[in-house]
C-alpha positions in Angstrom: 107.8 94.8 123.7 111.3 96.1 124.8 111.7 99.7 125.2 114.2 101.7 123.0 113.4 99.3 120.2 111.2 99.5 117.0 108.7 96.7 117.8 106.1 95.8 115.3 102.9 95.0 117.2 100.4 92.7 115.6 96.8 92.8 116.9 94.0 90.5 115.8 90.4 91.6 115.6 88.4 88.3 115.5 85.4 87.6 113.5 85.4 91.0 111.8 86.4 92.3 108.3 87.6 95.8 108.9 88.8 96.3 105.2 86.2 99.1 104.6 86.5 100.9 107.8 88.9 103.6 109.1 91.0 101.8 111.8 92.8 103.3 114.7 95.2 101.5 117.1 96.0 103.2 120.5 98.6 102.3 123.1 98.3 104.0 126.6 100.0 104.0 129.8 99.0 106.6 132.2 98.9 109.9 130.4 101.1 108.6 127.6 99.1 107.9 124.6 100.1 107.0 121.0 97.5 106.4 118.4 98.3 105.1 114.9 96.0 105.5 111.9 96.1 105.3 108.1 99.4 104.8 106.6 100.9 104.2 110.1 98.9 100.8 110.2 98.8 97.7 108.0 95.3 96.2 108.1 94.8 92.8 106.5 92.0 90.2 106.6 92.2 86.6 106.5 89.4 84.1 106.1 89.7 80.5 107.3 86.7 78.5 106.6 83.7 80.9 107.2 85.6 83.0 109.9 87.2 86.4 108.7 89.6 88.0 111.2 91.4 91.3 110.7 95.2 91.8 111.6 96.2 95.3 112.5 100.0 95.9 112.6 101.9 99.0 113.7 105.4 99.8 114.3 106.8 102.0 117.0 109.8 104.2 116.8 112.6 104.0 119.4 111.4 107.2 121.0 107.8 106.0 121.2 108.8 102.7 122.8 111.1 104.5 125.1 108.3 106.5 126.5 106.7 103.5 128.1 107.7 102.7 131.8 109.0 99.1 131.8 107.6 98.5 135.2 104.0 98.7 134.0 102.0 97.2 131.1 100.7 99.2 128.1 97.1 99.1 127.4 96.2 98.6 123.7 92.9 98.9 121.8 91.5 99.0 118.3 88.8 101.3 117.2 87.1 101.5 113.7 84.5 103.7 112.1 82.5 103.5 108.8 81.4 106.0 106.4 78.0 106.2 108.2 79.6 106.9 111.6 79.0 103.5 113.1 82.0 102.9 115.5 83.3 99.9 117.1 86.1 99.0 119.4 87.9 95.9 121.0 88.3 95.3 124.6 91.4 96.7 126.1 94.4 94.2 126.2 97.6 94.5 128.0 101.3 94.3 126.5 104.2 93.8 128.9 107.2 96.1 128.5 110.7 95.0 129.2 113.7 97.1 130.0 116.4 97.5 127.4 120.0 97.3 128.9 121.1 99.9 126.4 118.5 102.5 127.4 119.2 105.2 124.8 118.1 105.9 121.3 120.9 104.5 119.0 121.7 105.4 115.2 123.2 103.3 112.6 126.9 104.1 112.0 127.5 105.7 115.3 
């Protein structure tokens, strides 16, 4: 991910169909935490043979990606819960952050 951009981050939860769960995706670096849920995520399942995987996609704003220090990685994790309160989570993964040479929020037409 490059800071000060609007990256779409695709996460794969292997061997699980999360289509009937509430899904949360959290990015964390130090005390900075961003959690996406509901309409802020796209959750799709794909079955190949007899294996079903779930892809969780989220997009950050320029301001959100700018909040991450490019000298450190960002932790990412997917959590889910069903109607009965059964909750699961992936192991934490790490995403590298690269520095944007134009380190400011920009707007179209300016």
